[in-house]
Every structure is written in C-alpha cells, then in structure tokens.
N, C-alpha and C positions, 0 to 999 in steps of 0.2 A: 772260707769267706762266703757270705751269701750274696747273690746277685739278684736283688729284688726289684731293681729299677734299671731299665734299659731304654734308650731312645736313639732314633736315627733322624737325620735331617735330610729327607729325600726330596723335599719340594720347596722349603722355605728359604733356603740360603743360596747365596750367589757363588757360582764357580768362578775361578779366575778368568778375566776377560769379559764377563758379563757386566752390565752397567746398571746403576741405580741412582736415584736422586733423593736427597734428604733436605728438608728445611727445618730450622729450629727457631722457635719464637718464645722469648721470655714473657713472663706474665705482664710486665709493664708495656709490652707491645701489642697486647690483645684487647679486644673490646670489652670482654667480660672478666679479665684478670686471670684467665686460665693460662697454663703453659701448654705449648703444642710442639710436636714434631711430626714430620711427614716422612713417608718412605714409599717409593715406587720400586718394586722388585722386577727388573726387566730382564727377561731371558726367553728365548724361543722354546726352552725346555721346562719353564716354570709353570707349574699347575697351581691355580689360585684356590687355596683352601686354608682353613684355620687350624693350627695345631693347638691341642689342649692338654694341660697338665693339672691334675686335681690338687697336688700338693698334700701336705700332711706330715705326720711324724714318721721317723725312720728308726730302725733298730740299730744298736751298736754292731759294728762289723759289716753293715750293709755297704755295698759299693755301687758305683755307676759305671757301666760299660759305655764308652763313647765310640761311635762309628763315624768315619769320615763322611761328610755330607755329600761329596761328589761320587766317590767310588763305593761307598757303603761298607768298605772294609773296616774291620776292627782296628781301632786306633790306640786307645789307652783305657785303662781302668783306674778309677780314683775312688777314695773313700766318700761315702755319702755323708751329708751333714744331718744333724738330728731333726731338722725341720725344713721343709721347702714350701714355697708359696704357690698359690694357684696362679696359673698363667693362661691367658686367653690370647693366642697369637703372639703379639709382641708387647703386651701389657700385663702386669700382675695385679694381685688383689690390693696392693698398697698404692696404686696409681703410679707405679714406676714403669716407664716404657723405654724401648730401645729400637734403634734402626741403624743401618750401616750402608756404606758404599765402599767398593773395592778399588784400590789403585795399584796394587802390586809392588811398584817401586823398583829399586836398583838391584842388579845382580851382585852377589848371589843371595841377597836377603829376601828376594821375592818368593823363593821356594820354601821358606820357613825352616824350622828345625826338623830334623829327621823324625823325631818323636815329639809328642806334646799335644796340645789342645788346639784345634782349628778355630777360626773366628766364629763359625756358626755355633758350635758347642759352647764357646765362650759367652756368646749372647744369651743362650738359654740357661746356662748355669748362673749367670748374673741375674736374670729374671727370677729364677727359682730361689736365689739366696740373698738378694738385696732388697731393701725397702725403699731406697732412694738413690739418687745419682752418686752421692759421696760413698755410700756403702758399695755400690757397684764398681766404682773405681778401685776400691780396696780389694774387692773380690777378684776382679780381673787381673789386677797387678799381682796378687798373691798366687793365682792359678798359673800364670805364665812363668813366674819366677820359680815355682815349685815343680811344675811338670813340663815346662817348655811351651813354645808357641809354634804350631805347625802350619803357619800361613805367612803370607807377605803383608803388604801394606793395606791397612783398613782405616776408615774413619767411622767412628760410632757416634750416634746422637743419643744422648741420655736425657731423660725428662722425668721430673716428679712434680708434685703440686706447687713447689716453690722455686725450682731452679731448672735450668737447661744447660747441659755441658756438651762440649765437643771433645772427644777422646780419639787421638790418632796414634797408631801403633804399627811397628814393623818388626820382623824377626831379626835375630842376630846371626842368621845363617847357620854355620856349623857350631856356633857357640850357643849354649842353651839360654833360653829366655828371650826377652824382647826389650826394645827401647820405645818409649812412648811419652806423649805429652797430653794433658787434659786441661782445657780452659773453660771457665764458666762464661756463658754469654751474658754480657752486662744487662742490667735491668733496663727495659725499654728498647732493646735492640733485637734484631733478627740476624740469623746467619744461615749458611747452607753449605753443602758439599755434594759433589757429583763425580766420584771416581778420580779425584785429584786432591792430594794433600793440601790443606789450607792453612795450617798453623806455620807461620814463619818464625820470627823472634817471639820470645815469651818471657814473662817476668821470672826472675830467678831469686832464690833466697839469698840473703846476705850471709856473711861468714857465720853469724849466729842468728838463727831465725828469731824475729821479734814480732810479738803479737800485733802491734800496731803499725807495722811496716806498711808503706803504701803499696797497693796491689800485691798483697802478701802471696808468696808462692812457697811451696815446700817440695822437696825431693822425696823419693820413695823411702829414704832413710828415716823420714819424719812423718810417716803416715798416721801416727797417733794424733797429729794435729788436723787431720782432714775434716773432722766434724766441726772445727771452728768456722763459723759462718764468714769470717773475714778472709779465709783462704779462697783464692780465685784461680789458682793455677797449681797443678801437681804434675810432676814429671819423674821419670825413672832417673836414678842418681847417676847412671852412666850414659845418658842420652847424648852427651857431648863428647865425653872421653872415649866412648866406643867409636864414634865417628872419626875423631882425630887419630886414634890408634890405627885405624884401618884405611886412612886416607880418603874418607868420604866427605869430610866436613866442608860445608859451604856457608858463606856468611852474607848477611844482608847488605853490609856496607864495606866491601873490600876497598882498600887493602888493610883495613883495621884488623880484621880477623880476630876479634876479641870474643870471649865467651858470651858477652852481652849481645853481640850481633850474630850469634849462631842462629841459623835458620833451619828448623826441622824440615819444612817442606822442600827447600832447595837442596838439602842434603840427601834426604831419603826418597824424594820423588821430584827430581828436577823438571822444570817446565819444558814442554814440547809443544809443537803446533797442535797436535791432537789433544794434548792435555788441556789446552786453552779452548780450542774451537769445539771439541766434542764433550768437554767436561765442565770447566769453569764457566763456559758460555751459558749453561743451564742455571747456574747460580746468578749470573748477571741478569738473565731473563726475569728471575724472581725479584731481584733488587729493583730492576727497572719498572716493575709494576707497582711497587709500594713506596717509591721515593723519587722525587725529581732530582735532576742533576747526574743521573747515572750514565748519560751518554759519554761522559768523559772517560769511561772505561770500555767503550764499545770496541776500540781498536784492539785492546787486550783480549776481549772476549772473542774477537774474530781471528785471533791467532798470532798477534804480535807480542812476543815476550818482553820487548823493550818499551812497550807502551805503559801507561799508568796502570799500576796493578790494582786489581779488584780488592777492596778491603775485606778483612775477615768477617766483619759484621757492620751493619748500618742501622741507623735509627729511622724507622718508617715515618712517612708524613702524617699518618693517621693510625688510629687503633684498628687492628685487623680482626674481623669476625671469623668464626669457625667456617662459615660458608665461603668467605673470601679465601681462606686457606685452601679449601677444596678447589676453588677456581684457580689458585696459583699453581696447582698441579696440572692444570689444563692449559698448556702453552705450546705454541709452535713457532715462537719468535715473531708473532704478529706485531707489526709496527716497527720492525727493525730491518736492516738490510738482509738478514738471514731468514726473513719470513717465508715459511715453507708452503704457504698457500698461493704464492704469487709467481713462482718461476715455472718454466715449462714442465718440469718434473711433476708438478701437481696435476697435470693433465687438464682436460677441458672442464672438469668439475671441481677443481681446486682441492684435490685430496692432499692433505699435508703429510703423507707418509711415503717413505721410500723403502722398497724391499732391499734387504741386505744382499751383498756386502755394502758397507758404507763407502769404501774406497773403490774407485774404478779408474781405468786408464784409457785414454783416447789419443791416438797419434803420438804415443810415447810420453805423454804428459799425464800426471796423476791429478785426480780430482776427488772431491768428497761430497757425500750427501750430508746435510745437517743432522745433528743428533739433538733433538728437542726434548723437553721434559715429557710431553705426551708422545708416546710411541706405541706402535701396534703390538710389540712383543711383550708388553707388561703382563706378568702373570697375576699379580695382585698389588694393591697399594693401600695405604691407610693414612688417616690423620689421627694421631693419638692426642687426646685432650684430657688434661689433668686439672681438676677443679678443686682447689684446696679448701674452699669455704663449705664444701659438702662432705659428708661421710664417704669413705673410700668406695663402698659398693656402688653408689650412684654417681660419685664424683669422677671416676675414671672411665673413659669411653674410648674404644677403638672404632673409629668410623672406617669401616672396611669395605673395599670394593675390589672387583676382579676385572681383568682385561684392561684395555686402553683407558687411561685416566680421563680422557676427553668425553668418552661415552659411558663410563661406569656410573654407578650410583653408590654413594657412601652411606652405608647402613650402620646404625649404632649397635655395637656389641659392648655391653657393660663388663667391667673388669672382674665382676664377681660371679658371672654366670656359671652354672654347674654342668652345662652341656652346650654344644655348638649346634646351631640350626642345621638342618639337613643340607641345605643348599651350599653351605660352606664346610661341611663335615669332611674330615680326613677319610679317604677311602671311597668317597662318592665320585666315581669316575677317575680318570687320569689323563695324561697327555695322549695316551694310545687307546683310551676306552671312553666312549661317549656316554653321558648320563643325562637323561631328560630332567632330572631333579637337581643337577649341579648348576650353580650360578655361572661358573666358568664357561660352560658350553652354551648356555642361553645367551650370555652377554657377547660371546664370540660370534654366535649366529647373527645377532643384530649388527655388531660393528663390521663384520666382514661383508654383509649385504650392503651396508652404507658406503663402503669403498667404491661401489659401482657408480653411484651418482651422489657423491659426497655432499656437495654444497646444498642440495635440496633435502636429502634424507636426514642429515645430521640435525637440521632444525627441528624435525619431529622428535628425535631422540633427546635433544637438549630441553625441549619443552617438558617432556615427561620426567626427565632427570631433575630439573629444577623443581617441579611440583612435588616429587617425592622427597627430595632433600629438605626443602622448606617444611614439608609436613613432618618429617622426622625430627628436625631441629625444634619445631614447635612442640611436638609431643614430649621431647626430652626436657624442655624448659618448664613443662607443667608438672613434672614429677616432684613429689615431696621428699624431704631429706630423710624421712623415717620409712621409706619404702624398703621392702625386704629383698634380699638376694633372690628368693624364690619368685617373687613378683617380677623382678628385673630380668630373670631368665625367661619368663613367659613373654615379657614385652619384646625382648630381643628376638625370640623365635617368631612372634606374631608379625613384627615389622619386616623381618626377613622374608616371610611368606607373602606378605602384602606386596613387597617389592618384586618377588618372583612372579606373582600373578599379574602385576602391571607390565612386567617386561614380556611375558607371554602374549599379552594383548598387543603390546607395541610390535612385537615380532610379526604377528599376524597382520596388523595394520600396515606395516611397511611392505610386506609382500603383496597385499591387496592393492595398495595405493600405487606402488612403483613397478608393478610387473611389466616386463618387456620394454623398459625405457619410457613408459608413460608416467604421467603425474596426474592422478585423478583429483578433481576439485574437492575441497573440504568445506563443510558448513557445520557449525556447532560441534566441532571435533569429530565429525562423521563424514564419510564419503558421500558427496551430494548426489541425490537421485532426482529424477522427475517425479511428478505426482503419481505416475503409474509404476514407479519403482525401477525405472531404467537408469542406469548410471549415467550421469551427465558426461558428455563426450570429453574424454581426458585431454589434457594438454600434452603436446609432444614437442617440448622445447628444443630448438635447434642447438647445435654446437656453437660456441663463440666464434666470431669472425676470424680470430687469429688461428684457430684450429683448422678451419676450412682452408685458410691460406697455406698452412703447413701441409695439408693433404695435397693441394694443388701443386705446391713447390716440389713435393716428393714424386708424384706420378700423375699430375693433372692431364698429361697428354693422352692418357687412355681413358680418362673419366669425362673429358669435355663432351658436351652435347653437340652433335654435328648438325 
C-alpha cells in the first residue's frame, strides 16, 4: 500500500475541555443573501495559523494516515478517495465550510471508540471530500460507521452557498460507530452553539418516508434521499434505540416518553449550571444582539435549567451584514447582568477578561468568572462567507483573524488561493517560538499591552480594526466575477501584508502613547506636539473613585497623609 498523503492536526482542533463558539446564519437572514458560519477556537495552547491542502487526483491504492490531533499518535489508516478538494483553513474550493464546538457528553460515551476517526480528522476529511453540506453529512456518517468515532460529543456547523446545517454527534462508547442528528437551519433564521448540545426533539420519518411529508426527515438507512431539497433533518437510525437500550434516553415531555418526544441534547448532554452559564449563555448573547424579546431567556442563560429554554434558532429583527457578524463575535455580555466590563473583576480600567481558572472558592463557597464570546485565549477565529451568486473562487471567503476576537482584524482569504500568506502560514512560529512575521504574535503583543489600561487603549485598536475591516469589505465588493484564482491569491497576500503593516504601526503607537501609565494627546491621528516639536504634556488620568476607596478600605491607615 502506498502512503502518499499524511496529515496531522497539531494546532487547529480543540482538545476535550477547550471551548469554542459557532454562529450559523442562513442566507435569508443576511443582508446580501450569503450564508455564514463563525468559529472561535479558544485554547491557551492554540496557535493561530491556516492549514492548507492543495487537493487533486490520487492513485489507486493510496491511503491516508490519520494522527490524533492531541497526542499526535498514529490513529488509523484509511483508503484515499480518487480526488480531494482544495482546502484553505476551514473552507474548500466549492464554498463549503465547517466549524465545531466540543461538549463531551455523558460517560462512557465521551471517551469515544477505542479506534476510529477523531472529530478533527472528520472535519478535514469532510472538507476534502464534500462539495456541500448534504455531501458532508453523508461523508461523515459513512466514515464513523465504517471506521468508528474516536471522540465524544461535538456540534458541527456546516455551510455552503445555499444552506446551513447543524450536525451533532457522540460516540457509542465501546460499541463501534456514533449516534447523531443533523438539522437544516430554516431560511431566514440564525442559530448557534457553544460547547453544549443544542438539538432536543427533531422531525422523524414516518413508517414509510414520503417525499412531500411536512418537515421531511430521513434516517441514515435512507441516505439516498439526502440530496432531496425537501429533506430538513437527517439522523442515525439507532440514535433513539441505542439510548433506550443503554438506559440513557431522556424525553422533552415526560411522562409521555414517546419516540417523538425523544431529546438528543437531554439524552447525550444533559443540562448543568456550567452548560448554561458558560456555554448556552454565549448563544443567548448573540441572539440578544440581533432580536428583541430575548430577555425572556436570561434566567436560563444565567444557569437556571427550569427557566424558559433558549430556542434552537431565532429569526433576527433585521438582515445581518458580514461586518455585523464579525461584531457578534465581539461580546463580553455588555448590557446584561453578566457584563464583564462592570464588576470589580474588571479592575479600574474595565478589562473584560479574567485569567483562568474560571471557577474559584472563597470561604467554602464556589464562584465563577463569566465565559464570554470574546476571550483572551482565542487562538484564531473566522467568519466563513459563502456567496452563491458568484463563481466559487471569488464567492467563498474565510474572514480570518488571530487572538482575541475583540481586538483581532478579519482578513479575507479566498477559498481558491494556492498558498497561504506568510503571516498565517503553518510553521511560522509556534506557541513556544516567537516570530516577527507571524500575525499571532503581533496581535498578541497588541492585545496583551491593552490589558494594562484597557478602556483607553482598546479604543485605539478598535478604530484601526474598523478602518481595515471596512476597507477589506469594500475591496472584496469591487471584485469582478471573472477574476482568476491567481489574482485572488495575490489579493489575499497583499491585504494580509497591509494588515500586518498597519498592526506594526499600531503596536508602536500604543507603546509611544501609553508608556508608563501616561496618555499622550492626539491630533489628526498623531501624538500632539508643540511648534518646537516637544510632546504636549501627557494626561495622567487618576484611578476611579471606587478603586481609591478600595485601596483605603484595604490599608488606608498606612497611606493616609499625616
């Protein structure tokens, strides 16, 4: 057997216990009719860079060696397919994109099959072998049925130019394979997931599947029907019987306990306080920003499992632009009781970040820090945009950014490019190796400096961020449909370098302006000086009154002026 294609997942995928956030937007919910998904890959060990797979033809007998994304140990070897597609990060040449969040689930299913394909490799095999969401569902279903599933609970976001799907899966433990459900996000609606299973009840096929059945659904026994556009739900044929046989089954409306009321999420990932407050709360934050009336779910988001449950999807009050989607990834629960900029933990300069661990104990009582969409340990994030009215090379864009979503800049990487810009390139630095030319390290230099006087410095960052993102969006909108992949590769490289140049200037400006706790005056976007070139005397803003009072309450007796 020949082994001509090998890959590892050293930086892109989430180990168990790490947290991510995905949003899903159908084309009827967006301003320009594109479909979009988002993905924030959050981990203190995650290095932000773009993986690239050139794609192409493969010879008979060729195989794929898969290595576990966490341990990098050899996992399984499977036959290669005759042809694979070009993949840039998490989007392929057909404008098919994928994201994920991990939820683990119940024991013993969270450990996965002893052998099989882990969820990271499952994602990349789907990107290489599928042209759209429905093909990806078939690919993933066939792979786990054939080779096993070596992971626990996962939620996948699937996106192509026409549809957006949510696919949730968990292993069967010691039994080979997996149980799963996939649902299409209805036209005009948005959804999301953040390390908590979201699909509860789901449409199920009648005794004999009918083409014109309302909300048509098929089980994996009838995957031949999956390309029928009327199909809106697909599930493994044993998703319910496996749960019942092993005593896992939970139902949405007990004591009915009928198959129609079977709940995937309540069975395989039952709600807990942390599952609500640290996970579903992030979906609530997004819903709350695009639609009125979401406060009815606030108690649920804050950890009450008996409160009104957050719906799987909602219809936004307005059509959402790609820049607004970028902004949805920048949230610290502002305007809610969980607002991370307002409590004492934010310090005197309203920094909305809390160093880990999230849980802590005082006087025998346990407490938590909030887990927001924006977090300091994000390795990379993206907004995948699929524009079906354009040819694939120019229609599919991975708006890619590294580090904290609040201070990152989303740069357009077209799905057809034949190389990755140096700043995002695999092997350009690592978590233990600094690189002057890596976006990850430059953006971390800026964001970590901002944490010192956050409320002032972040305004400088946000101004530059906004200017570049609006510039990028404008440039993309001006491209003709007949532009070539070679030209799009050049554009992606050029815009990435422009962003890096701008962030180097920003890095220098922040150091110059905010050195030693000062804030120098600005005029016309430059540090203001006198006619003779002397820097105007800088501001030295005092701490807020509450912070001075806290100092006095703590040890004012030794600080008081006598």
